[in-house]
FIGU-258171 format. One record per residue: x, y, z of N, C-alpha, C, O in turn; residue in three letters; residue number from 1; chain. Coordinates in nm, 2 decimals, padded with zeros to 4 digits. Layout:
// residues N
- X:Y:Z:X:Y:Z:X:Y:Z:X:Y:Z:ALA:NUM:A .
...
// end
This chain:
// residues 175
- 13.49:-13.03:15.05:13.42:-13.09:15.16:13.48:-13.06:15.30:13.41:-13.04:15.40:MET:1:A .
- 13.62:-13.06:15.31:13.69:-13.04:15.43:13.67:-12.89:15.47:13.66:-12.86:15.59:HIS:2:A .
- 13.65:-12.79:15.38:13.63:-12.65:15.41:13.49:-12.63:15.46:13.47:-12.55:15.55:ARG:3:A .
- 13.40:-12.71:15.41:13.26:-12.68:15.45:13.25:-12.73:15.59:13.20:-12.65:15.67:LEU:4:A .
- 13.30:-12.85:15.63:13.31:-12.90:15.77:13.37:-12.79:15.86:13.33:-12.78:15.97:SER:5:A .
- 13.47:-12.73:15.82:13.55:-12.63:15.90:13.46:-12.51:15.93:13.45:-12.47:16.05:PHE:6:A .
- 13.38:-12.45:15.82:13.31:-12.34:15.84:13.19:-12.38:15.93:13.15:-12.29:16.01:VAL:7:A .
- 13.12:-12.49:15.92:13.00:-12.53:15.99:13.04:-12.55:16.14:12.96:-12.52:16.23:LEU:8:A .
- 13.16:-12.61:16.16:13.20:-12.62:16.30:13.23:-12.49:16.35:13.18:-12.46:16.46:ALA:9:A .
- 13.30:-12.39:16.30:13.31:-12.27:16.34:13.19:-12.19:16.38:13.19:-12.13:16.48:GLY:10:A .
- 13.09:-12.20:16.29:12.97:-12.14:16.32:12.90:-12.20:16.44:12.83:-12.13:16.51:MET:11:A .
- 12.91:-12.33:16.46:12.86:-12.38:16.57:12.91:-12.35:16.71:12.85:-12.35:16.81:LEU:12:A .
- 13.05:-12.34:16.70:13.13:-12.30:16.82:13.09:-12.16:16.86:13.06:-12.13:16.98:LEU:13:A .
- 13.08:-12.07:16.77:13.05:-11.92:16.79:12.91:-11.88:16.79:12.88:-11.77:16.82:PHE:14:A .
- 12.82:-11.97:16.77:12.69:-11.94:16.80:12.62:-11.88:16.66:12.51:-11.82:16.67:GLY:15:A .
- 12.67:-11.91:16.55:12.64:-11.86:16.41:12.51:-11.92:16.37:12.43:-11.86:16.30:GLY:16:A .
- 12.49:-12.03:16.41:12.38:-12.13:16.36:12.27:-12.13:16.48:12.30:-12.16:16.59:VAL:17:A .
- 12.15:-12.10:16.44:12.05:-12.11:16.52:11.94:-12.20:16.49:11.90:-12.20:16.37:GLN:18:A .
- 11.88:-12.27:16.57:11.78:-12.36:16.55:11.66:-12.29:16.49:11.64:-12.17:16.52:THR:19:A .
- 11.59:-12.35:16.41:11.46:-12.28:16.37:11.34:-12.39:16.39:11.35:-12.49:16.33:VAL:20:A .
- 11.24:-12.35:16.47:11.12:-12.45:16.50:11.03:-12.43:16.37:11.01:-12.31:16.33:GLU:21:A .
- 10.98:-12.54:16.32:10.91:-12.54:16.20:10.76:-12.53:16.25:10.70:-12.60:16.34:ALA:22:A .
- 10.71:-12.43:16.18:10.55:-12.40:16.21:10.47:-12.42:16.09:10.52:-12.39:15.98:GLN:23:A .
- 10.36:-12.47:16.10:10.26:-12.47:15.99:10.22:-12.33:15.96:10.17:-12.25:16.04:ALA:24:A .
- 10.23:-12.30:15.84:10.18:-12.17:15.79:10.05:-12.20:15.70:10.05:-12.29:15.61:VAL:25:A .
- 09.94:-12.13:15.73:09.82:-12.14:15.67:09.81:-12.03:15.56:09.85:-11.92:15.57:ARG:26:A .
- 09.76:-12.09:15.45:09.76:-11.99:15.34:09.63:-12.02:15.27:09.59:-12.13:15.26:VAL:27:A .
- 09.57:-11.90:15.21:09.45:-11.90:15.15:09.45:-11.82:15.02:09.54:-11.74:15.00:GLY:28:A .
- 09.35:-11.82:14.94:09.33:-11.72:14.83:09.20:-11.68:14.81:09.11:-11.74:14.87:TYR:29:A .
- 09.18:-11.59:14.73:09.04:-11.54:14.69:09.04:-11.50:14.55:09.15:-11.49:14.49:ILE:30:A .
- 08.93:-11.48:14.49:08.94:-11.42:14.36:08.84:-11.28:14.37:08.72:-11.28:14.37:ASP:31:A .
- 08.92:-11.17:14.38:08.85:-11.04:14.41:08.75:-11.01:14.29:08.66:-10.93:14.32:SER:32:A .
- 08.77:-11.05:14.18:08.68:-11.03:14.07:08.54:-11.09:14.09:08.44:-11.02:14.08:GLN:33:A .
- 08.54:-11.21:14.13:08.42:-11.29:14.16:08.35:-11.24:14.27:08.23:-11.24:14.27:VAL:34:A .
- 08.43:-11.20:14.38:08.38:-11.14:14.50:08.31:-11.01:14.47:08.20:-11.00:14.53:ILE:35:A .
- 08.36:-10.91:14.39:08.30:-10.79:14.35:08.18:-10.80:14.26:08.09:-10.71:14.26:LEU:36:A .
- 08.17:-10.91:14.18:08.06:-10.92:14.10:07.95:-10.99:14.17:07.84:-10.99:14.13:SER:37:A .
- 07.98:-11.05:14.29:07.86:-11.12:14.37:07.83:-11.04:14.50:07.74:-11.06:14.57:GLU:38:A .
- 07.91:-10.95:14.53:07.90:-10.88:14.67:07.76:-10.81:14.69:07.72:-10.75:14.59:ALA:39:A .
- 07.70:-10.82:14.79:07.57:-10.74:14.79:07.61:-10.59:14.78:07.70:-10.53:14.83:PRO:40:A .
- 07.51:-10.53:14.70:07.53:-10.40:14.65:07.61:-10.37:14.52:07.61:-10.26:14.46:GLY:41:A .
- 07.68:-10.49:14.48:07.77:-10.46:14.37:07.68:-10.44:14.23:07.73:-10.37:14.14:ALA:42:A .
- 07.57:-10.51:14.22:07.48:-10.52:14.10:07.42:-10.36:14.10:07.43:-10.29:14.00:LEU:43:A .
- 07.38:-10.32:14.21:07.31:-10.19:14.22:07.41:-10.08:14.18:07.38:-09.99:14.11:GLU:44:A .
- 07.54:-10.09:14.24:07.64:-10.00:14.21:07.67:-09.98:14.06:07.69:-09.88:14.00:ALA:45:A .
- 07.69:-10.11:14.00:07.71:-10.13:13.84:07.60:-10.06:13.77:07.62:-09.98:13.68:GLN:46:A .
- 07.47:-10.09:13.81:07.35:-10.04:13.74:07.36:-09.88:13.76:07.34:-09.81:13.66:GLN:47:A .
- 07.38:-09.82:13.87:07.39:-09.68:13.87:07.51:-09.62:13.79:07.49:-09.52:13.73:GLU:48:A .
- 07.63:-09.69:13.80:07.74:-09.64:13.71:07.69:-09.65:13.56:07.70:-09.56:13.48:PHE:49:A .
- 07.63:-09.76:13.53:07.59:-09.77:13.39:07.49:-09.66:13.33:07.49:-09.63:13.21:ASP:50:A .
- 07.41:-09.61:13.44:07.32:-09.50:13.41:07.39:-09.38:13.39:07.37:-09.31:13.29:ARG:51:A .
- 07.48:-09.35:13.48:07.57:-09.23:13.46:07.65:-09.24:13.33:07.66:-09.14:13.25:ASP:52:A .
- 07.70:-09.36:13.30:07.77:-09.35:13.17:07.69:-09.34:13.05:07.74:-09.31:12.95:MET:53:A .
- 07.57:-09.37:13.06:07.47:-09.35:12.94:07.46:-09.20:12.93:07.47:-09.15:12.82:GLU:54:A .
- 07.45:-09.13:13.03:07.44:-08.98:13.01:07.55:-08.94:12.95:07.54:-08.85:12.86:ARG:55:A .
- 07.67:-08.98:13.00:07.80:-08.93:12.96:07.82:-08.96:12.80:07.86:-08.87:12.72:TYR:56:A .
- 07.78:-09.09:12.77:07.78:-09.12:12.62:07.70:-09.04:12.53:07.73:-09.01:12.42:ARG:57:A .
- 07.58:-09.01:12.59:07.48:-08.93:12.51:07.54:-08.78:12.48:07.53:-08.73:12.37:GLY:58:A .
- 07.60:-08.73:12.59:07.66:-08.59:12.57:07.77:-08.59:12.46:07.78:-08.50:12.37:GLU:59:A .
- 07.87:-08.69:12.48:07.98:-08.71:12.38:07.92:-08.74:12.25:07.97:-08.69:12.15:ILE:60:A .
- 07.83:-08.81:12.23:07.77:-08.85:12.10:07.72:-08.72:12.04:07.75:-08.68:11.92:GLN:61:A .
- 07.65:-08.65:12.11:07.58:-08.50:12.06:07.70:-08.42:12.02:07.70:-08.36:11.91:ARG:62:A .
- 07.80:-08.40:12.10:07.92:-08.32:12.07:07.99:-08.37:11.95:08.03:-08.29:11.87:MET:63:A .
- 08.00:-08.51:11.93:08.06:-08.56:11.81:07.99:-08.53:11.69:08.05:-08.50:11.58:GLY:64:A .
- 07.86:-08.54:11.70:07.77:-08.52:11.58:07.79:-08.37:11.54:07.82:-08.34:11.42:GLU:65:A .
- 07.77:-08.28:11.64:07.79:-08.14:11.60:07.92:-08.11:11.53:07.92:-08.03:11.44:ASP:66:A .
- 08.03:-08.17:11.58:08.16:-08.15:11.51:08.16:-08.21:11.38:08.22:-08.15:11.29:LEU:67:A .
- 08.11:-08.32:11.35:08.11:-08.40:11.23:08.03:-08.31:11.13:08.06:-08.30:11.01:GLU:68:A .
- 07.91:-08.24:11.19:07.83:-08.16:11.10:07.90:-08.02:11.05:07.89:-07.96:10.95:ARG:69:A .
- 07.96:-07.98:11.14:08.06:-07.85:11.13:08.17:-07.90:11.02:08.18:-07.82:10.92:LEU:70:A .
- 08.23:-08.00:11.04:08.34:-08.04:10.93:08.26:-08.07:10.79:08.30:-08.02:10.69:ILE:71:A .
- 08.16:-08.13:10.79:08.10:-08.17:10.67:08.05:-08.04:10.60:08.06:-08.03:10.48:GLY:72:A .
- 07.99:-07.95:10.67:07.96:-07.82:10.61:08.07:-07.74:10.56:08.07:-07.68:10.45:ASN:73:A .
- 08.18:-07.74:10.64:08.30:-07.68:10.58:08.35:-07.73:10.46:08.38:-07.66:10.37:TYR:74:A .
- 08.36:-07.88:10.44:08.41:-07.94:10.34:08.31:-07.90:10.21:08.36:-07.89:10.10:GLN:75:A .
- 08.18:-07.90:10.23:08.10:-07.88:10.11:08.12:-07.73:10.07:08.11:-07.70:09.95:GLN:76:A .
- 08.15:-07.64:10.15:08.16:-07.49:10.13:08.31:-07.44:10.11:08.34:-07.32:10.08:GLN:77:A .
- 08.39:-07.54:10.13:08.54:-07.49:10.13:08.58:-07.42:10.00:08.65:-07.32:10.00:GLU:78:A .
- 08.55:-07.48:09.89:08.59:-07.42:09.74:08.53:-07.28:09.72:08.58:-07.20:09.64:ARG:79:A .
- 08.41:-07.25:09.79:08.34:-07.12:09.77:08.40:-07.02:09.87:08.38:-06.90:09.85:THR:80:A .
- 08.46:-07.05:09.97:08.51:-06.95:10.08:08.63:-06.87:10.04:08.71:-06.93:09.97:LEU:81:A .
- 08.63:-06.76:10.08:08.76:-06.67:10.07:08.86:-06.74:10.16:08.82:-06.81:10.25:SER:82:A .
- 09.00:-06.71:10.14:09.09:-06.75:10.22:09.08:-06.72:10.36:09.12:-06.80:10.45:PRO:83:A .
- 09.03:-06.59:10.38:08.99:-06.56:10.52:08.89:-06.64:10.59:08.91:-06.69:10.71:GLU:84:A .
- 08.79:-06.65:10.51:08.67:-06.73:10.57:08.71:-06.87:10.59:08.66:-06.94:10.69:ALA:85:A .
- 08.79:-06.93:10.51:08.84:-07.06:10.51:08.92:-07.08:10.64:08.90:-07.18:10.71:ARG:86:A .
- 09.01:-06.98:10.67:09.10:-06.99:10.79:09.01:-06.97:10.91:09.03:-07.04:11.01:GLU:87:A .
- 08.91:-06.89:10.90:08.84:-06.87:11.03:08.75:-07.00:11.05:08.73:-07.03:11.16:ALA:88:A .
- 08.69:-07.07:10.96:08.61:-07.19:10.97:08.72:-07.30:11.02:08.68:-07.38:11.11:ARG:89:A .
- 08.84:-07.31:10.96:08.92:-07.40:11.01:08.97:-07.39:11.17:08.98:-07.48:11.24:GLN:90:A .
- 08.99:-07.27:11.20:09.01:-07.23:11.34:08.88:-07.27:11.42:08.89:-07.32:11.53:ASN:91:A .
- 08.77:-07.24:11.37:08.65:-07.28:11.44:08.65:-07.45:11.47:08.63:-07.50:11.58:GLU:92:A .
- 08.68:-07.51:11.36:08.67:-07.65:11.37:08.77:-07.71:11.48:08.74:-07.80:11.56:ILE:93:A .
- 08.89:-07.64:11.47:09.01:-07.69:11.57:08.95:-07.65:11.71:08.96:-07.73:11.81:ARG:94:A .
- 08.90:-07.54:11.72:08.84:-07.50:11.87:08.75:-07.62:11.92:08.76:-07.68:12.02:MET:95:A .
- 08.65:-07.65:11.82:08.55:-07.75:11.86:08.62:-07.88:11.88:08.58:-07.94:11.98:LYS:96:A .
- 08.70:-07.92:11.81:08.78:-08.05:11.83:08.85:-08.04:11.97:08.83:-08.14:12.05:GLU:97:A .
- 08.92:-07.93:12.01:08.98:-07.92:12.14:08.88:-07.92:12.25:08.91:-07.98:12.36:MET:98:A .
- 08.76:-07.86:12.23:08.65:-07.86:12.34:08.61:-08.01:12.34:08.61:-08.06:12.45:GLU:99:A .
- 08.58:-08.08:12.23:08.53:-08.21:12.24:08.63:-08.31:12.31:08.58:-08.39:12.39:TYR:100:A .
- 08.76:-08.30:12.28:08.86:-08.39:12.34:08.87:-08.36:12.49:08.89:-08.45:12.57:GLN:101:A .
- 08.87:-08.22:12.52:08.87:-08.17:12.66:08.76:-08.24:12.74:08.78:-08.29:12.86:GLN:102:A .
- 08.64:-08.22:12.67:08.52:-08.28:12.75:08.53:-08.43:12.75:08.49:-08.48:12.86:ARG:103:A .
- 08.57:-08.50:12.66:08.61:-08.65:12.66:08.71:-08.67:12.79:08.68:-08.76:12.87:VAL:104:A .
- 08.80:-08.61:12.80:08.89:-08.63:12.91:08.83:-08.60:13.04:08.86:-08.68:13.13:ASP:105:A .
- 08.75:-08.49:13.06:08.69:-08.45:13.19:08.58:-08.57:13.22:08.57:-08.62:13.33:GLU:106:A .
- 08.51:-08.62:13.12:08.42:-08.73:13.15:08.49:-08.86:13.19:08.44:-08.94:13.27:MET:107:A .
- 08.59:-08.88:13.13:08.68:-09.01:13.18:08.71:-09.01:13.31:08.70:-09.11:13.38:GLU:108:A .
- 08.76:-08.88:13.35:08.80:-08.86:13.50:08.68:-08.87:13.59:08.68:-08.94:13.69:MET:109:A .
- 08.56:-08.80:13.55:08.44:-08.80:13.63:08.41:-08.95:13.64:08.39:-09.00:13.75:GLU:110:A .
- 08.40:-09.03:13.54:08.36:-09.18:13.53:08.46:-09.24:13.63:08.40:-09.30:13.73:ALA:111:A .
- 08.58:-09.22:13.63:08.67:-09.31:13.73:08.64:-09.25:13.87:08.64:-09.34:13.96:ALA:112:A .
- 08.62:-09.14:13.89:08.58:-09.08:14.03:08.45:-09.15:14.06:08.44:-09.20:14.17:GLN:113:A .
- 08.36:-09.15:13.98:08.23:-09.20:14.02:08.23:-09.35:14.05:08.17:-09.40:14.15:ARG:114:A .
- 08.31:-09.42:13.97:08.32:-09.57:13.99:08.40:-09.58:14.13:08.36:-09.67:14.20:ARG:115:A .
- 08.49:-09.51:14.16:08.56:-09.52:14.28:08.45:-09.49:14.40:08.45:-09.56:14.50:GLN:116:A .
- 08.38:-09.40:14.39:08.27:-09.37:14.50:08.17:-09.47:14.51:08.14:-09.51:14.63:VAL:117:A .
- 08.13:-09.53:14.40:08.03:-09.64:14.41:08.11:-09.78:14.46:08.04:-09.85:14.53:LEU:118:A .
- 08.22:-09.81:14.43:08.29:-09.92:14.46:08.35:-09.93:14.59:08.36:-10.04:14.65:VAL:119:A .
- 08.40:-09.81:14.65:08.47:-09.80:14.78:08.40:-09.86:14.89:08.47:-09.94:14.95:GLU:120:A .
- 08.27:-09.84:14.92:08.20:-09.91:15.04:08.21:-10.07:15.02:08.23:-10.15:15.12:PRO:121:A .
- 08.19:-10.11:14.89:08.20:-10.26:14.88:08.35:-10.31:14.90:08.37:-10.41:14.97:ILE:122:A .
- 08.44:-10.24:14.85:08.58:-10.28:14.88:08.61:-10.28:15.02:08.68:-10.37:15.07:LEU:123:A .
- 08.57:-10.19:15.09:08.58:-10.17:15.24:08.52:-10.28:15.32:08.58:-10.34:15.40:GLU:124:A .
- 08.39:-10.31:15.28:08.33:-10.45:15.35:08.41:-10.58:15.31:08.44:-10.66:15.39:ARG:125:A .
- 08.45:-10.57:15.18:08.53:-10.69:15.13:08.66:-10.71:15.22:08.69:-10.82:15.28:MET:126:A .
- 08.73:-10.61:15.23:08.85:-10.61:15.30:08.83:-10.65:15.45:08.92:-10.71:15.51:SER:127:A .
- 08.71:-10.59:15.52:08.69:-10.62:15.65:08.65:-10.78:15.66:08.69:-10.84:15.75:GLN:128:A .
- 08.58:-10.84:15.57:08.56:-10.98:15.57:08.67:-11.07:15.55:08.68:-11.19:15.59:ALA:129:A .
- 08.77:-11.02:15.48:08.89:-11.09:15.43:08.97:-11.11:15.57:09.01:-11.21:15.62:ILE:130:A .
- 08.98:-10.97:15.62:09.07:-10.97:15.75:09.01:-11.05:15.86:09.08:-11.12:15.93:GLU:131:A .
- 08.87:-11.05:15.87:08.81:-11.13:15.98:08.84:-11.30:15.95:08.87:-11.38:16.04:THR:132:A .
- 08.82:-11.33:15.84:08.84:-11.47:15.79:08.98:-11.51:15.81:09.01:-11.62:15.86:ILE:133:A .
- 09.09:-11.42:15.78:09.23:-11.43:15.79:09.26:-11.45:15.94:09.33:-11.55:15.98:ARG:134:A .
- 09.21:-11.35:16.04:09.23:-11.37:16.17:09.17:-11.50:16.24:09.23:-11.56:16.32:ALA:135:A .
- 09.04:-11.53:16.20:08.97:-11.63:16.27:09.04:-11.77:16.21:09.05:-11.87:16.29:GLU:136:A .
- 09.08:-11.77:16.10:09.13:-11.90:16.04:09.29:-11.90:16.07:09.35:-12.00:16.06:GLY:137:A .
- 09.34:-11.79:16.12:09.47:-11.80:16.16:09.57:-11.82:16.02:09.67:-11.90:16.01:GLU:138:A .
- 09.52:-11.74:15.92:09.60:-11.74:15.81:09.72:-11.66:15.79:09.70:-11.54:15.83:TYR:139:A .
- 09.83:-11.70:15.75:09.94:-11.60:15.75:09.93:-11.52:15.63:09.96:-11.40:15.63:ALA:140:A .
- 09.88:-11.58:15.52:09.87:-11.49:15.39:09.74:-11.54:15.31:09.70:-11.65:15.31:VAL:141:A .
- 09.67:-11.45:15.26:09.56:-11.47:15.16:09.60:-11.40:15.05:09.61:-11.28:15.05:ILE:142:A .
- 09.62:-11.48:14.93:09.64:-11.41:14.80:09.52:-11.38:14.72:09.41:-11.42:14.77:PHE:143:A .
- 09.52:-11.30:14.61:09.42:-11.27:14.53:09.45:-11.33:14.38:09.55:-11.28:14.32:ASP:144:A .
- 09.38:-11.43:14.33:09.41:-11.49:14.20:09.38:-11.38:14.09:09.44:-11.40:13.99:THR:145:A .
- 09.30:-11.28:14.11:09.27:-11.19:14.01:09.40:-11.11:13.98:09.41:-11.04:13.88:ALA:146:A .
- 09.50:-11.12:14.06:09.62:-11.04:14.02:09.70:-11.13:13.92:09.79:-11.08:13.85:SER:147:A .
- 09.67:-11.26:13.90:09.74:-11.34:13.81:09.88:-11.39:13.87:09.97:-11.44:13.80:ARG:148:A .
- 09.90:-11.37:13.99:10.03:-11.39:14.06:10.03:-11.54:14.10:10.14:-11.60:14.13:ALA:149:A .
- 09.92:-11.60:14.10:09.91:-11.74:14.14:09.89:-11.83:14.02:09.80:-11.81:13.94:ILE:150:A .
- 09.99:-11.91:14.01:09.98:-12.00:13.87:09.88:-12.12:13.90:09.80:-12.15:13.82:VAL:151:A .
- 09.89:-12.18:14.01:09.82:-12.32:14.04:09.80:-12.30:14.19:09.89:-12.24:14.26:ALA:152:A .
- 09.68:-12.36:14.25:09.66:-12.37:14.39:09.55:-12.48:14.40:09.49:-12.52:14.31:ALA:153:A .
- 09.55:-12.53:14.52:09.47:-12.62:14.58:09.34:-12.56:14.58:09.34:-12.46:14.65:ASP:154:A .
- 09.22:-12.61:14.52:09.09:-12.55:14.54:09.04:-12.53:14.69:08.97:-12.44:14.74:PRO:155:A .
- 09.10:-12.64:14.77:09.04:-12.64:14.91:09.09:-12.50:14.98:09.05:-12.47:15.09:GLN:156:A .
- 09.20:-12.44:14.91:09.26:-12.31:14.98:09.15:-12.18:14.94:09.16:-12.07:15.00:LEU:157:A .
- 09.07:-12.21:14.86:09.00:-12.10:14.80:08.90:-12.04:14.90:08.81:-12.11:14.95:ASP:158:A .
- 08.91:-11.91:14.94:08.82:-11.86:15.04:08.72:-11.78:14.98:08.64:-11.71:15.05:LEU:159:A .
- 08.71:-11.77:14.85:08.63:-11.67:14.78:08.47:-11.69:14.83:08.41:-11.59:14.87:THR:160:A .
- 08.43:-11.80:14.83:08.28:-11.84:14.87:08.27:-11.79:15.02:08.17:-11.73:15.05:GLY:161:A .
- 08.35:-11.81:15.10:08.35:-11.77:15.24:08.33:-11.62:15.25:08.25:-11.57:15.32:GLU:162:A .
- 08.42:-11.55:15.18:08.41:-11.41:15.18:08.27:-11.34:15.12:08.21:-11.25:15.17:VAL:163:A .
- 08.23:-11.41:15.02:08.09:-11.38:14.98:07.99:-11.40:15.10:07.91:-11.32:15.13:ILE:164:A .
- 07.99:-11.51:15.15:07.89:-11.54:15.25:07.91:-11.44:15.37:07.81:-11.40:15.42:ARG:165:A .
- 08.02:-11.40:15.40:08.05:-11.30:15.51:07.99:-11.16:15.47:07.94:-11.09:15.55:ARG:166:A .
- 08.00:-11.12:15.34:07.96:-11.00:15.30:07.81:-11.01:15.29:07.74:-10.91:15.32:LEU:167:A .
- 07.76:-11.13:15.26:07.60:-11.13:15.26:07.54:-11.13:15.40:07.43:-11.07:15.43:GLN:168:A .
- 07.61:-11.19:15.50:07.60:-11.16:15.65:07.59:-11.02:15.68:07.50:-10.98:15.75:GLN:169:A .
- 07.70:-10.95:15.65:07.72:-10.81:15.68:07.60:-10.74:15.63:07.54:-10.66:15.70:MET:170:A .
- 07.57:-10.76:15.51:07.45:-10.69:15.45:07.32:-10.70:15.51:07.24:-10.61:15.52:ALA:171:A .
- 07.31:-10.83:15.56:07.17:-10.87:15.62:07.17:-10.80:15.75:07.06:-10.76:15.79:GLY:172:A .
- 07.27:-10.78:15.82:07.28:-10.70:15.95:07.26:-10.54:15.92:07.21:-10.47:16.01:ARG:173:A .
- 07.29:-10.51:15.82:07.27:-10.36:15.79:07.12:-10.33:15.75:07.08:-10.21:15.76:GLU:174:A .
- 07.05:-10.42:15.71:06.92:-10.41:15.67:06.82:-10.42:15.78:06.70:-10.40:15.76:ASN:175:A .
// end
C-alpha cells in the first residue's frame, strides 16, 4: 500500500496523471442480413441472380449427364474392348471429367462475380444510409449483429429499421 501511494504521489508531481473528462458515447447496431433482404432492389437482384444460376445449373446438369452416359457406355463395353481401346476410352473419360470440373469452377467464379455486381449498388446505398444515420445521431460506433460479434444488446439501440426506411426514401427519390 505504501509503495502504491508513493507511485501515485510521484506521478502527480511530475504530471504523469491526466484527468479525463467523461463523455457519453452513443452506440447502435444493425442487422445487415435483414437490411439486405428488405432493401429496395434486393428482391429484384436476387431474382436476376436466381435466373442466372438456373442457366448455370442447366449447363452443369447437361455436362454431368453426358459424362455419366460416357462412363456407363464404357462400363458396358469395357470387357469387349482391346487394351488400347480401353485406355483410349479411359483417357477420354478423364478429359471429360477435367472439362466438367473446370467448367464447374468457372461457373462458381462467374456466379460470385455476378452476385457482387448485383449486390454492390445495394451495399453502397446501405453504407451511405448507415453513415448518414451515424453522423446525424452522433453515434460513435454502429455494430453489425450479422457478424455474431454482439452477444446481447438493448433492442432500443437497433437501427436496422431506420436504415431500411432511409433506403426506401433513397429509392423513392431515384424513381
